[in-house]
C-alpha positions as semicolon CSV with decimal commas, in nm:
position;residue;x (nm);y (nm);z (nm)
1;M;1,524;-1,776;-0,487
2;S;1,288;-1,546;-0,313
3;Y;0,932;-1,625;-0,411
4;Q;0,637;-1,789;-0,244
5;V;0,295;-1,907;-0,353
6;I;0,000;-1,693;-0,240
7;D;-0,326;-1,872;-0,166
8;V;-0,591;-1,739;-0,406
9;L;-0,936;-1,892;-0,451
10;G;-0,965;-2,048;-0,799
11;D;-0,628;-1,919;-0,923
12;V;-0,269;-1,908;-0,801
13;G;-0,058;-1,614;-0,691
14;L;0,308;-1,542;-0,629
15;R;0,496;-1,299;-0,413
16;A;0,847;-1,233;-0,544
17;E;1,114;-1,023;-0,378
18;G;1,458;-0,893;-0,463
19;R;1,729;-0,647;-0,376
20;S;1,675;-0,488;-0,718
21;C;1,388;-0,459;-0,960
22;E;1,570;-0,702;-1,191
23;E;1,614;-0,961;-0,913
24;C;1,245;-0,928;-0,824
25;F;1,144;-0,992;-1,188
26;I;1,382;-1,289;-1,210
27;N;1,229;-1,438;-0,896
28;A;0,878;-1,382;-1,034
29;G;0,978;-1,566;-1,353
30;L;1,136;-1,854;-1,164
31;G;0,831;-1,867;-0,938
32;L;0,609;-1,895;-1,246
33;Y;0,822;-2,177;-1,385
34;S;0,811;-2,356;-1,048
35;L;0,431;-2,358;-1,074
36;I;0,468;-2,550;-1,402
37;T;0,740;-2,803;-1,309
38;D;1,031;-2,888;-1,079
39;L;1,311;-2,645;-1,168
40;N;1,576;-2,893;-1,052
41;L;1,491;-3,125;-1,342
42;I;1,551;-2,859;-1,610
43;E;1,885;-2,866;-1,790
44;Q;2,035;-2,555;-1,948
45;K;2,060;-2,686;-2,304
46;E;1,964;-2,368;-2,491
47;T;1,892;-1,998;-2,445
48;K;1,594;-1,792;-2,557
49;E;1,604;-1,411;-2,568
50;F;1,341;-1,140;-2,598
51;E;1,289;-0,772;-2,534
52;L;0,972;-0,584;-2,433
53;S;0,883;-0,223;-2,360
54;T;0,582;-0,083;-2,176
55;E;0,462;0,233;-2,003
56;T;0,487;0,114;-1,641
57;L;0,670;-0,143;-1,431
58;E;0,336;-0,313;-1,361
59;D;0,274;-0,352;-1,733
60;L;0,632;-0,471;-1,777
61;L;0,594;-0,745;-1,513
62;V;0,268;-0,873;-1,661
63;S;0,407;-0,861;-2,017
64;F;0,729;-1,035;-1,909
65;L;0,546;-1,319;-1,734
66;N;0,294;-1,357;-2,017
67;E;0,583;-1,379;-2,265
68;L;0,735;-1,662;-2,057
69;I;0,396;-1,837;-2,068
70;F;0,365;-1,774;-2,444
71;I;0,711;-1,920;-2,512
72;F;0,625;-2,225;-2,304
73;D;0,285;-2,269;-2,472
74;T;0,417;-2,232;-2,828
75;S;0,754;-2,408;-2,813
76;G;0,750;-2,598;-2,483
77;F;1,062;-2,411;-2,371
78;I;1,104;-2,367;-1,996
79;G;1,396;-2,228;-1,800
80;N;1,558;-2,257;-1,462
81;S;1,785;-1,954;-1,499
82;I;1,679;-1,607;-1,613
83;E;1,884;-1,296;-1,682
84;V;1,705;-0,960;-1,684
85;D;1,813;-0,605;-1,762
86;I;1,556;-0,328;-1,707
87;E;1,607;0,031;-1,816
88;N;1,343;0,297;-1,891
89;N;1,062;0,035;-1,882
90;I;1,243;-0,179;-2,140
91;I;1,328;-0,533;-2,035
92;K;1,587;-0,752;-2,204
93;V;1,558;-1,118;-2,107
94;K;1,766;-1,434;-2,151
95;I;1,618;-1,766;-2,040
96;H;1,839;-2,072;-2,002
97;G;1,665;-2,408;-2,013
98;E;1,524;-2,674;-2,241
99;V;1,209;-2,799;-2,408
100;F;0,965;-2,954;-2,162
101;D;0,962;-3,334;-2,184
102;P;0,668;-3,504;-2,005
103;K;0,881;-3,818;-1,965
104;K;1,144;-3,620;-1,775
105;H;0,961;-3,322;-1,623
106;E;0,681;-3,336;-1,368
107;R;0,370;-3,150;-1,488
108;R;0,224;-2,928;-1,218
109;L;-0,017;-2,645;-1,303
110;L;-0,137;-2,529;-1,643
111;V;-0,081;-2,154;-1,611
112;K;-0,285;-1,957;-1,864
113;A;-0,191;-1,593;-1,800
114;A;-0,053;-1,335;-1,561
115;T;-0,325;-1,089;-1,459
116;Y;-0,359;-0,736;-1,327
117;H;-0,589;-0,849;-1,045
118;N;-0,440;-0,723;-0,713
119;L;-0,109;-0,661;-0,892
120;V;0,166;-0,506;-0,680
121;V;0,510;-0,387;-0,789
122;K;0,675;-0,165;-0,532
123;Q;1,003;-0,064;-0,381
124;K;1,026;-0,043;-0,004
125;N;1,359;0,109;0,102
126;N;1,612;-0,087;-0,109
127;H;1,389;-0,392;-0,141
128;W;1,151;-0,477;-0,428
129;I;0,824;-0,670;-0,389
130;A;0,589;-0,800;-0,659
131;E;0,262;-0,983;-0,611
132;I;0,083;-1,130;-0,909
133;I;-0,211;-1,361;-0,969
134;F;-0,218;-1,611;-1,257
135;D;-0,521;-1,761;-1,430
136;I;-0,504;-2,140;-1,421
């Protein structure tokens, strides 16, 4: 996993990296989930799938992360493995995990939304970097 928490006053940020755009998005998603709970305690009991399309990669990253938050908020589902396919600003996602159980899973941050504030999605040589700030 290649993500790290960025110190942001009043909110929380992540820097995710990958050898491909898909790997960078996966690491951003796993980084988000790690803000919510300990990924090691999540079992892969079920799979959720969704697809999104946007105009830009920046929009796609924000929409992808906000969809992960929405799924968690509405059904309690959280993953520790994510599959991503991105083509022409369309993302197809599979999340493997389970429903959050407060008796089993440690509750960390309540993440409200991914934002556009200081958003970065860029490719440098053959390496992808994303930086995103979340409202908490």
